[in-house]
GUKE-381841 format. One record per residue (C-alpha): x, y, z. Coordinates in nm, 2 decimals. Example, Ala and Ser with C-alpha at 12.3 -4.5 7.8 and 13.67 -1.06 7.14 Angstrom:
BEGIN
R       X       Y       Z
R    1.23   -0.45    0.78
R    1.37   -0.11    0.71
# end
This chain:
BEGIN
R       X       Y       Z
R    9.89   13.35   10.74
R    9.82   13.26   11.08
R    9.50   13.41   11.24
R    9.52   13.61   11.57
R    9.46   13.31   11.77
R    9.73   13.08   11.62
R   10.09   13.06   11.72
R   10.34   13.27   11.53
R   10.71   13.21   11.43
R   10.82   13.41   11.73
R   10.57   13.21   11.97
R   10.53   12.86   11.83
R   10.36   12.72   12.13
R    9.97   12.67   12.11
R    9.77   12.76   12.41
R    9.60   12.45   12.57
R    9.25   12.59   12.49
R    9.34   12.62   12.13
R    9.45   12.26   12.11
R    9.13   12.15   12.30
R    8.91   12.35   12.07
R    9.08   12.22   11.74
R    9.07   11.86   11.87
R    8.71   11.88   11.95
R    8.62   12.02   11.62
R    8.82   11.77   11.42
R    8.71   11.49   11.65
R    8.34   11.57   11.62
R    8.34   11.64   11.24
R    8.33   11.28   11.11
R    8.09   11.19   11.38
R    7.87   11.47   11.28
R    7.88   11.37   10.91
R    7.79   11.01   10.99
R    7.50   11.13   11.19
R    7.36   11.33   10.91
R    7.41   11.04   10.67
R    7.24   10.79   10.90
R    6.94   11.02   10.99
R    6.88   11.07   10.62
R    6.94   10.73   10.51
R    6.72   10.55   10.77
R    6.48   10.84   10.83
R    6.58   10.85   11.19
R    6.43   11.10   11.44
R    6.73   11.34   11.41
R    7.10   11.35   11.52
R    7.05   11.21   11.87
R    6.89   10.88   11.73
R    7.18   10.86   11.47
R    7.42   10.89   11.76
R    7.27   10.62   11.97
R    7.27   10.40   11.67
R    7.65   10.47   11.61
R    7.72   10.42   11.98
R    7.54   10.08   12.01
R    7.71    9.95   11.70
R    8.04   10.07   11.82
R    8.01    9.91   12.16
R    7.88    9.57   12.03
R    8.16    9.57   11.78
R    8.44    9.69   12.02
R    8.57    9.95   11.79
R    8.60   10.32   11.83
R    8.31   10.55   11.76
R    8.51   10.77   11.53
R    8.64   10.47   11.34
R    8.29   10.35   11.28
R    8.18   10.69   11.19
R    8.47   10.74   10.94
R    8.35   10.40   10.77
R    7.98   10.54   10.74
R    8.12   10.84   10.57
R    8.36   10.64   10.34
R    8.17   10.33   10.24
R    7.90   10.35    9.97
R    7.55   10.31   10.10
R    7.39    9.97   10.09
R    7.08    9.91    9.87
R    6.77   10.06   10.04
R    6.58    9.73   10.05
R    6.88    9.52   10.14
R    6.89    9.32   10.46
R    7.26    9.30   10.45
R    7.51    9.58   10.37
R    7.76    9.34   10.20
R    7.59    9.03   10.07
R    7.83    8.75   10.00
R    8.12    8.92   10.16
R    8.41    8.66   10.24
R    8.54    8.66   10.59
R    8.91    8.56   10.69
R    9.10    8.50   11.01
R    9.34    8.77   11.11
R    9.68    8.75   10.95
R    9.98    8.60   11.13
R   10.22    8.86   11.29
R   10.53    8.66   11.36
R   10.76    8.94   11.45
R   10.51    9.08   11.72
R   10.47    8.95   12.07
R   10.10    8.87   12.09
R    9.89    8.63   12.27
R    9.68    8.41   12.03
R    9.36    8.54   12.18
R    9.46    8.90   12.10
R    9.54    8.86   11.73
R    9.20    9.02   11.64
R    9.23    9.32   11.88
R    9.34    9.64   11.74
R    9.48    9.79   12.06
R    9.68    9.49   12.14
R    9.83    9.47   11.78
R    9.91    9.84   11.78
R   10.08    9.81   12.11
R   10.29    9.52   12.00
R   10.39    9.68   11.67
R   10.50   10.00   11.85
R   10.69    9.78   12.10
R   10.87    9.62   11.81
R   10.95    9.94   11.63
R   11.08   10.09   11.96
R   11.29    9.78   12.04
R   11.46    9.80   11.69
R   11.52   10.16   11.72
R   11.64   10.15   12.08
R   11.43   10.44   12.22
R   11.15   10.47   12.49
R   10.94   10.73   12.28
R   10.71   10.67   12.00
R   10.35   10.68   11.86
R   10.11   10.52   11.62
R    9.88   10.72   11.40
R    9.60   10.58   11.19
R    9.47   10.73   10.85
R    9.12   10.85   10.91
R    8.91   11.12   10.74
R    9.21   11.23   10.51
R    9.44   11.29   10.81
R    9.64   11.10   11.05
R    9.49   11.05   11.40
R    9.70   10.95   11.71
R    9.60   10.61   11.82
R    9.87   10.50   12.08
R   10.19   10.66   12.22
R   10.45   10.61   12.50
R   10.71   10.82   12.66
R   10.55   11.14   12.51
R   10.41   11.42   12.72
R   10.06   11.57   12.70
R   10.14   11.88   12.49
R   10.30   11.66   12.22
R   10.00   11.42   12.22
R    9.74   11.71   12.21
R    9.93   11.89   11.93
R    9.97   11.59   11.72
R    9.63   11.44   11.80
R    9.55   11.51   11.43
R    9.80   11.57   11.16
R    9.67   11.73   10.83
R    9.97   11.96   10.71
R   10.25   11.82   10.51
R   10.51   11.99   10.75
R   10.58   11.67   10.97
R   10.80   11.37   10.91
R   10.51   11.14   10.95
R   10.30   11.31   10.69
R   10.61   11.31   10.47
R   10.65   10.93   10.52
R   10.28   10.89   10.44
R   10.30   11.09   10.12
R   10.62   10.92   10.00
R   10.51   10.57   10.12
R   10.85   10.50   10.26
R   11.06   10.53   10.57
R   11.18   10.88   10.66
R   11.45   10.97   10.91
R   11.49   11.30   11.06
R   11.84   11.30   11.20
R   11.81   11.65   11.38
R   11.47   11.80   11.45
R   11.60   12.14   11.54
R   11.74   12.19   11.18
R   11.51   11.97   10.96
R   11.35   12.17   10.68
R   11.04   11.95   10.69
R   10.89   12.10   11.00
R   10.69   12.41   11.05
R   10.80   12.59   11.37
R   10.49   12.49   11.58
R   10.56   12.13   11.50
R   10.92   12.15   11.56
R   10.86   12.32   11.90
R   10.61   12.04   11.99
R   10.87   11.77   11.93
R   11.15   11.95   12.08
R   10.98   12.03   12.41
R   10.91   11.66   12.49
R   11.28   11.58   12.47
R   11.29   11.44   12.11
R   11.58   11.55   11.90
R   11.53   11.31   11.61
R   11.26   11.09   11.47
R   11.19   10.80   11.23
R   10.86   10.73   11.07
R   10.74   10.40   10.91
R   10.43   10.37   10.70
R   10.17   10.10   10.75
R   10.06   10.01   10.41
R    9.81    9.75   10.27
R    9.91    9.52    9.98
R    9.81    9.80    9.72
R   10.04   10.04    9.87
R    9.78   10.26   10.04
R    9.89   10.40   10.38
R    9.67   10.30   10.66
R    9.88   10.43   10.94
R   10.22   10.53   11.06
R   10.46   10.44   11.35
R   10.72   10.69   11.46
R   11.01   10.65   11.70
R   11.15   10.96   11.88
R   11.51   10.99   12.02
R   11.68   11.19   12.27
R   11.99   11.24   12.07
R   12.04   11.33   11.70
R   12.05   11.01   11.47
R   12.33   10.90   11.26
R   12.10   10.66   11.09
R   12.00   10.29   11.10
R   12.17    9.98   10.97
R   12.02    9.80   10.67
R   11.92    9.52   10.90
R   11.73    9.77   11.12
R   11.57    9.93   10.81
R   11.46    9.60   10.68
R   11.30    9.50   11.02
R   11.13    9.81   11.04
R   10.99    9.78   10.68
R   10.87    9.43   10.76
R   10.69    9.55   11.07
R   10.52    9.82   10.87
R   10.42    9.56   10.61
R   10.27    9.33   10.87
R   10.09    9.58   11.05
R    9.96    9.73   10.74
R    9.82    9.40   10.63
R    9.67    9.35   10.97
R    9.50    9.70   10.95
R    9.35    9.60   10.60
R    9.20    9.28   10.76
R    9.06    9.47   11.04
R    8.90    9.71   10.82
R    8.76    9.46   10.57
R    8.65    9.23   10.86
R    8.58    9.40   11.19
R    8.48    9.73   11.07
R    8.26    9.61   10.79
R    8.11    9.37   11.05
R    8.02    9.68   11.25
R    7.86    9.85   10.97
R    7.65    9.52   10.90
R    7.54    9.53   11.26
R    7.45    9.91   11.24
R    7.25    9.85   10.92
R    7.06    9.56   11.08
R    6.97    9.75   11.38
R    6.86   10.06   11.18
R    6.65    9.84   10.93
R    6.50    9.64   11.22
R    6.40    9.96   11.41
R    6.24   10.11   11.10
R    6.00    9.82   11.05
# end
């Protein structure tokens, strides 16, 4: 049952202050957990010191603060006396992405890769509207978008509920086409309204999975008219894009994100001596 402050079936639109409050709460949750973990693990002087440690490691490693915080929460702690979090860890170059338009110098940059992957999907599906989400903290978090308005991006900044096509595609680990948003049973009314009000009448979602089938993200295209579907060639190209991007995200996690954890650990151990 919706609370008094949530939208109802008759009024599916969320107020901006509701969206802002929800996004602040969800955005702060993983960072707050990471601060508590770090403060206790390294005997830091409170949450502020833990935040500074996170912020410095994030900036040094050029990854988002919330991405690093999520890693702190998810990855088992290093041995207390260890100078390295992951001793003996093998490191690899970023995988090739032959289907994406990337400069060689940007092959290791997450923003550039996500931008190129989204461009590839929108080129195949022939639409100017789309977004990329990354799996983080048990939910999908909006990472990149184009052609979509502020209400849409605020509403879908975080996706937890199964009542969206992207969540359905993530759960099924396969592409999902919504031919007509207005009548598709998958959506709750608030999500349906958020999509329709931005001018989208159809959508297609492609999971970005690693080699073990774990979904690390999602790319969705949005369309101004209902969809008849895609050809086999289009679906195959979209699937390959999802495989390539998922492989790259797996590399990024096991290389760039773990490097950031190593840097954070070294800073914290050095400061405590």
